[in-house]
N, C-alpha and C positions, 0 to 999 in steps of 0.2 A: 627506155628501160629504167625502171626504178631501181637504184643502186642501194647497196647495203649502207647502213650507218657504221662506217669503219671504225669509228672511235669507240665502239662498244663491242668489237669483235675481239675475241681472246682465244688463246690456244688452251685446249683441254687435253693435258697430257695422259689422261686416264683412258681417252678414246683415240688420241693421236689425231683429232679432228678440230676444226675451228667452231666456235660457238658465239652467238650473240647473247651476251650476259643480260641483256634487258628481257629478251623473250625466251632465253634457255634453249634455243633451237640450233641445231646443226646448220652452218652456212658454208658456202663455197666461193670465197673470194677468187678474183682473177685479174689480170692486167696484161699489157702488152710490154714487150721486152724493149722499151723505149727509155734508156736510162737517163736519169737526170744528172748531168755531170756536176759533181762538186769540185774535185781537183783533177779535172781532165778538160781538154780543149777541143772536143769534138762532139759529134751526135747532134740531136736535135736541140733547138732553143726551148727554154722552159715555158715560153709563151704559148706553146701549142697544147699545154696540159688541160686547160679548160675544155678545149675541143676534143681531145682524146677522151677525156673523162665521161663525155656524153654517151659514149658506147660502152659504159661499164667498167672503165679502167680504174681499178681500186688498189692496185699493187705496183710499186716501182723501186728503182734503185738510185742511191746517191753514192757515187764512186769516190773513194779516198785512196790516193797513192802518192809516192814520193815525187811530187812535181817540183820544178824550180821555184814555183810560186809558194807552195806550202812549205817546203823546207829549204829556204835560200841560204842559210848560214852553216857554215862549217862547225860552228859550236853547237849544232843540233837544236837551235832555237826555232820554234814554229812561228810561222808568219800568222799573226792574229787576224790580220784583215782577210786572209784568204780562209781562215777558219770561220770567220762571220759569214763569208759568202756561201761556204758550205752549210752551215747550220740554217741559213736562210732557206735552202732547198727542202729542209724537213719541215719548216714553218709553212712553206707554200703547199707542200704535201698535205698538211693539216687542214689548210684553207680549202683544199680541193677534195676533202673527204677520202684521203688516200692514207695507206700505210706504207711506209719506206723501209728498205733494207740497207744497211750500211754496207757497202761492197768494198772490201780491201782489194785494190787492183795492184798488179804486179808489173805494169808495163812501162814504169818511168823510174829513172835514176837521176838524181840532181846533178848538174854539171860538175859542181865542186866535188861531189863524193866520187864521180869517175875519175877525177884527177888525183884525189886523195888515195883511192883503192883502184888502180887500173885493172886488177883482176876481180872486182865486183861483178861484171857482167858474166853471162853464161859464156863458156868456152865455145869456141866457133864450131868445134867438132861435135858437140852435142845437138842431137837433133830435135829434142823437145824438152820442155819442162812444164811450166804453166802454158795454158792457151794464150799465147802472146807474151808470156813472162820474159823479163830481161836480165834478172840477176840470179847468182848462184846461192841457192838457199843454205849452203854449208858455209858460206863466208861469214867470218866473225863479225863484220859490220853490220849484217843483216839485223841482228838483234838490237844493235844500238839505234839503227834508224827506225825500225818499227816501235821501239820503246819510246822514242821521242814523240812521234806522232801519236801514238795511242794515248800516252800519258796527258797530253792537251785535249785530244778530241772526245775520248770516251765519257769523262765525267759531264760533258755538256751535251753529247748526243743522247746519253741515257735518260735525260729528262724530257726529251721530245715526245709529245703525245702521238706523232705520227710514226714513231719507231716500231718494227715489229720483229726484225732479226739483224743478225751479221752473217754476211757471206763471206768467208775468209780464203776461199779457193775456187778458181773458175776452170773446170775441166782440167785438173792437173794430170800430168803424165811424165815420168821421169825414166824412160826405158833406157837411154844411152848416157846417163849422167855419171860417167866415171872419169872424164877429162879434166876435172877440177882437182887441184891438189888437195884441197880440203876435203872433198869427197874421198879421194883415195886414201888419205891418212886415216879417215873414220873407217874405211873398210878394212885397211890392215889392222886397225885395232880391234875391230869385231872379229876378224879371223884369229888373231892372237888370243882373244879371251875365249873363243870357241875351242880351239885346238890345243892351246898352250905351246906347242912346238911345231915347227915346220915339218917334221917327220911324221907326226900324227896327221896333219893336214895332207901331205903327199900320199899317205897311205889310204886315206878316205877318198881322195880325188883321183888317185892313179897318175900323179904328176911328179916332177922332179925340180920344183922350185928349191932355191938355195936358202932364201928368207921370205918373210911375209912381205918386205918391201919390193921384192922382184915381181910380185904379181900386179900387173898393170892392165890387164884385160878381161873381159868377161867372155863366156863361151857364146858363140852364135848358132851352134848347132846343137841345142838343148835336148832335141829329141833322140840323140844317140845314148846309149847306155853309158858310154865312157863318161859323159860330162853331167850325169845327173846330180851328183853331189855339189859340184861346182856351181851348177845352175841354181840349185835350190838356196845355196848359201848367198849367192848374189841377190836372188829375188828377195829373200827374207831380211838381209841387210838393208836393201833398197826401200822396202816397206817400213822398216824401223826407222830409218833416218827421215823419211817423208812424214811418217807419224810424229816424230819429235819436233819438226818444224811446225806442223799445224797445232800440235799440242802447245808449243810455245805462244803461238798467236792467241789461241783460246784462253790460256791461263793469264795472258797479260791483259787482255780484254777484261777478264773477271778481276784482276788485280786493281785496275784503274775504275771499276764501276762502284760508284759510292754506295755505302750501305743503305739499306732501305729503299732502294730503287728497284725497279722490275729488272730481273736478270733475263734480258732478252736472249732467245735461243740463237745458237750458232749452227751454222751449216756449211757444207762443202758441195759444190755442184759436180757431181760425178756422172759421166755418160753412162746411161743405164745399161747398154748392151755390152759394155766392156767387162762387166760381171760375168758374163756367160761365154766369154772368149777364152781360148787357151793361153797358157804361159803366164799371166799376171805379172809381167816384167815392168809394168809402168809405175811401180812404187806404192800402189793403192791396195791397202788391206782395209777393204771397204767396212767390214764387221768391226774391226778394232777402232777405226776412226769414229765409230758411234759412241765411243767412251766418253767423249766430252762434248758431243753435239746434242741438241735438243730437237733438232729438225733434220731429217734424212733428205739431203738435196739431191737433185738429179737434173739430167737432160735427156729427154726421151723422144725418139722418133716414132710417130703414129702415121705414117705417110700412105699415100696411095702406092699400090705395088709397083706400078711403073717407076715411081721414084725411090723405091725402097734401097737403102744402103746396106741394110742388114740382111745377111743370108738366112734363109730358112734351111734346116737340115733336108727338107723335102726337095727333091730335085726339080719339082714343077710348082714353084711358088706362084706362078701365074694363075693358079686355081683360085686364089683370094682376091678380094676386092679391096682389102686394107691390110696393112702390116700390123695386125692385132697382137701378134706374139711379143712385140716389145713392151708395150703397156702391161699386158697381162703378166709376163715373166717378171719385168722390172718392179712394177708397184707391188706385186704380191711378195717379191723378195723383200722389199722395203718394209712392208707391213709385218712380216712374219720372222725375219732374221733380226734379232735384236741383240744389243751388245750383251755379252756373257756377264753374269753377275749383277746386272742392274735390277732394280726392283720390278717385280713383275706387274705392278699396277701402272707403270709408266710406259707408253707406246710412243715411239718416235713418229712425228708427223711427216708425212710426204709432201715436200714443196718442190714442185717442178719449175725451176726458174728459167727454163728454156724449152718449152714444150714446142715440138716441131710436128704440127699436123699436116705441114706441107714442107717440101725440101728447101735446102738453102744453099747447097754447095755442089750439088751434082746435076741430076736431070731437071730440066725446066719444063714446067707444064702449066700453061695459062688456062686450061680448060678443065679443072678438077670438078668432079661432080659435087653440086651444091650441098648434097646430103652427107658428103664425106666427113666434114668437120664436125657435124652433130654426132655421128657414130663414134669418131675419135675421141671426143669429150665424154660420151656416156660410157664407153668401154674403160676409159681411164679412171673415172670416178667410181664406178662400180667396183674396180679392182684396188681401191685404196688411195688415189689421188686426193690431197686434202685442199690444195691451192696451186695455183699456176700462174706463170706469165708466158703468153704466147710469142714465139720468136717472129719478129717482122724485120725487114730490111727498111730502116728509116733514112731520111736524107742527112747529109752533113749539116753542120751548124750554118753554113753559108747558103743552104738550100740546094746544093748540088747533089746528085746522085753519087752513090758509092761506085767506085770502078767505072765500068762503061755502061752501068744500068742494067745489065743482063740480069743481075740478082734480084732486081725489082720485079721481073716478070711473074714469078710464081709467089711472091710475097703476098700475105693475105690482104694487106693494105691496097694491092693492086687488083684485087678481085672482089668486088662489092658483094657478091653473093657469099663470099666466105666471111667476111665482116658481119654480114647480116645473119649468117648462120650461127657464128660464134655468139653473138649477143643475145639472139633468141634462145639459143641452147643453154647459156648461163642463167637466163630467166627460168628456164624450164628445170634446170638442175636444182636451183634453190627453192623453186616450188615443191619439187619432189624430194627435198633433202631428208625428210623422216624415213622415206623408203630407202634411199641410197644408203644413208648412214646404218639401217638396219641390216641391208645386204652385206656391207663391209664388216660390220661388228658380229653379226649372228648367223652369216652364211655357213653352210655345211662345209667343214674342212676335215673330212675323214682321211682322205689320201694325201700323203706327204712324200717329199723327195729329199734325200740327204744331200746337203750342200757341203762340199769339202774344198776349203781353201788350198790344202796340200795337194789334193788330186788335180785341181785346176792349174796350179803352178807346174805340175809335171805333165800336164796334157800339151800335145803338139799336133795341131790340125785334127783330121779326121781319125787317122789310124797311127799307131805308134811304130816304132822301128821295124817291126816284123810284119807289119801290113795286115796282120790278122786280129791283133788286138785293137778294138775300137776305143778311142779315147774317152776319158771321163766326160769332158765338156760335150763332145758331139753325142754321147749316149744321153747325157743330161738334157740337152736341147731337143733332141728327138723325143724323149720321155715326156717333157712338159707339153710339147705340141700334141702328142697323142692323148695325154690326160685331160686337155682342156675341153674336149667335146663329150663329156660324161655327165653333163648337167649338174656340176657342182665345182666349187672352189677346190684348189689344192694349197698345200703351204709347204715352205721350206723348213728344214730342221737342219741348223748347222751342226757340224762335227764337233765344234767347240762346245755347243750346248750339251751334246751327248757326253763329252768328256767331263763336264762339270756335274750334271745330274741327269743320267739318261731317262729315268722314269718321268721326271717333270718335263723333259724336252719332247717326249712323244705322247704327252698326256691327252692331246687333242688328235692323235693320229690313230686311226683304226689299222693303217697299214703304212710301213715306212719302206719306199722303193730305194734300193741302193744300186746306182747305176755305173757299173764298171769302175769301182774305186780300187785302183791298182796300188797307189801309194798313199799311206795314211800313218798316223802316230800310233805308238803302242797303246797309249791311253785310250784312244778313241776306239780301237779294235777290241780292246778288252772290255769296255763299257758296252759296246754293241752286243757283245756275246750275252750280256745279262738281259737283253730285251729281244731275244731271238723270235719270240712269238708274233712280233709285229714286222718282222723283216721279210722283204721279197727281193731277191737278186735279179737284177736285169743285166744279163750279159753272161760272161764266162765264170761260172762259180769257182773253177779251178784256180783262177787267177786273181780273184777278189782278195784284196789286202796282202798281195804277194810280196810287197816291198815297203820298207820304211820310207819317210820323206826324202832320203838322200839316195835311194835306190838300192840299198842294201837288202838281200833276200831275208824274208821273214820265216823262221822255222815253220815247216809245214804242220807240226803238231799244235801250234798255237792258233791255227786257223781251221783246223779240222771240223769244228762245229758248223762252218759255212756250208759244208756238204749236205747238211740236213735240212737246210732252208728251202722253201718253194723257189723256183727258179722260171725266169722268162728268157728265152734264148734271144741273143741280139749279136749280129754280125755285121761285117762292112756294108753288105747289101740291104740291110733291113731299113725299112722306111717307117715314118710315122704311121701311115696307114696300116702296115702289117703289124706294128707294135699296138696299135689301137685294138685291133682284133684280139690279140693275145691278152690284153690287159682286162677284157671283159670278165675274166674269170677271177680277178683279184681286186677289182675296185669295189669299195663299199658303196651301199645305196645311199642316196642323198637322205638326210634326217628328216626332212620335211615329207609330209603325206603326198604333196604335189611333186610329180616328176615329169621332166621332159623325156621324150623318147631320144635316147642318144643317138646322134647322127653327126656325121662329119661336116664341119664348118659352122654348126650352130652353137654360138656361145649361149649357155643357159645357167643362171645363177639364181638360187631362191633362199628365203629365210622366213622364219616366222616371227611375227611381231608380238609384243606382250599381249595384245588384245586377241591373239589367236589367229589373225589374218596372216595369209601367206602372201608374200610379194615374190614375183618372178620376174627377172630381167632376161630378154632373149635379144640376139642380133645375129643376123646372117652375114658372115665374113667371106662368103663365097662369092665368085663372079656370075652365079646362076641361082635360080629359085630354089628354095628348100621348104618343106613342108612342116609346120609346127604341130605336134600333137602332145597333149598333156594327159596325165592319169593321176586320179586321186585313189590311194589305196588300190592300185593296179587296175581301176575302173576308168575307161576313157572319159574325158570330159567333152562336152558338146559346145559349151559356152562359157565365157570368161570376160571379166570387166577389163578393158584396155584403158588405163589411167590417161595416158598421153592422147589418146584419140577421143576420150570423153563419151565412150560408148561401149556396149558389149559386142564381142565379136564372136563369130561361130568358129568351132575347130572341127577338123584340121583347118589350119590357115596358112595361105601362101605368103612366104617372105620374099621379097626381091633382095637383090644385093644391097647391103648396107641398110636395110630395114631394121628397126628395132622396135621392141614393145616393152612396157612396164605393166605388168598384170597383177590384179589383186583378187584373192579368192578368200571369202570370209569363212571363219569357223572350222577350217579343216585340220 
């Protein structure tokens, strides 16, 4: 497989895609999640790189963390010998035509630091922090340690030609981090600033605390009305403190980056499906974190349905042949929800540093359909993915398997047809990059969904406390599944963007669907009332915007205007299929003259190139055959050019499960 010349690949922030600056064409680099350890003592030896690179391995990681070797002295002096070892990994990457991400690891604390600060480690009662992280991010010593490391390493790493980005967090989640005395002190300060007096807090929370310092727990039954205010305060505080930690890392990297050097983009790997789950108590305010990143990082599952760890709202998910909803929802969110206030000519690049086209931690499957990985990659790229590393279970440095070897069974490296499919598909993707980028940049996006962080925080499961009100997240998930089979892209519009500039936020929307938003801020509700002509309510109109973020009732007169909006009924027994039928009357037609006949299970996306040629991508996500039909100005097409087949095909055309086509129609 001819690999890209990675030394000439650059990020184009105007598109949020990668380009070859020599040819000015969009390219799609990829790699395997085989990290090259800088300051860590496990994983594969670097000698395998030349072999791995032969299968198109172009992206990799160099891990930097507080090991005994890197930071051996209590005076915070960095070991230059270890720094040289680390820098040599970047040089080796350049020699192998690769680009490297400097990954700040959080799995080590020097022995001397543990003795000096016995409470630096995560309290035992805390269930999670980073994925494998071992220290308390609120401890004062954290900034001292990271400053010492970054002050030495950043000026030297910045000059390396193999650099491409900084990864400052791996799958962070801080749901239960209240057992640290440092976190608790910050929480008390936050509440004191928010409420001024404990009586004001008790009035809002419905509690009887004697002082701010007496608050030592967070509510576990957030779904009850009694704890709405307390829950919202904890979640927003948790998000703010986690934001502050990552902001410190980002600003420290920038502080020590020499002037005149390339400012390599920063990103955080966030598990994509967590955005669409209720509660959001993990400390991640994903949209706000985009304030200081140049890449929107993620970890996405695009697995066979038998291995799917993410539930579809649809009760019978077995109808599908692939868990397509994860890349469609996740990458679309990343492409369309941008930081509020950011220049509109900058688009964050989607980098999946841990893409999972197969499982890693649950069901093991050694007989995955050879065509699965091809469909997984095509669906991902067509919906906005720009570059990725595929997850594999590699051997330890000694050559031994991880654990008992069970994890190796489904790893792509244990299935030659998956490796073959990945490599050939990457070649195919880069050959067709002009069409793919046209779909991503110019595809029809007339239908939009309102994304509300406030409503997500106050969502709990499928139904709320009274069992009749369907939660925002469940309604949103069902809506995006139902909307996906109308032959066009959809986009997300965030409530924050609405609050900032409603008309600009919906400028590309023919319709904005509002899916059971029960809790929202006054600013957002007020601004939504100024764009009523574009709104369609999905759910109970009487209860839309019924409460503020803390659960206090909103006066009926301030939301009377909602009653005049178009409505689509949605209740606990609604399904994506039933909602799909109701949406037919509200979905705008695709902007291109060429249209797929809307049918369940058929992903169809189209765009018009500057030349006037229309490109169409289709994929059958069902576990049974579907029939593809196309129309031009409502007239049926009988023949079309299939680019990946290298020939014309007759229509209608039977698509088997996981079949995909890239079609070209000139001059329509």
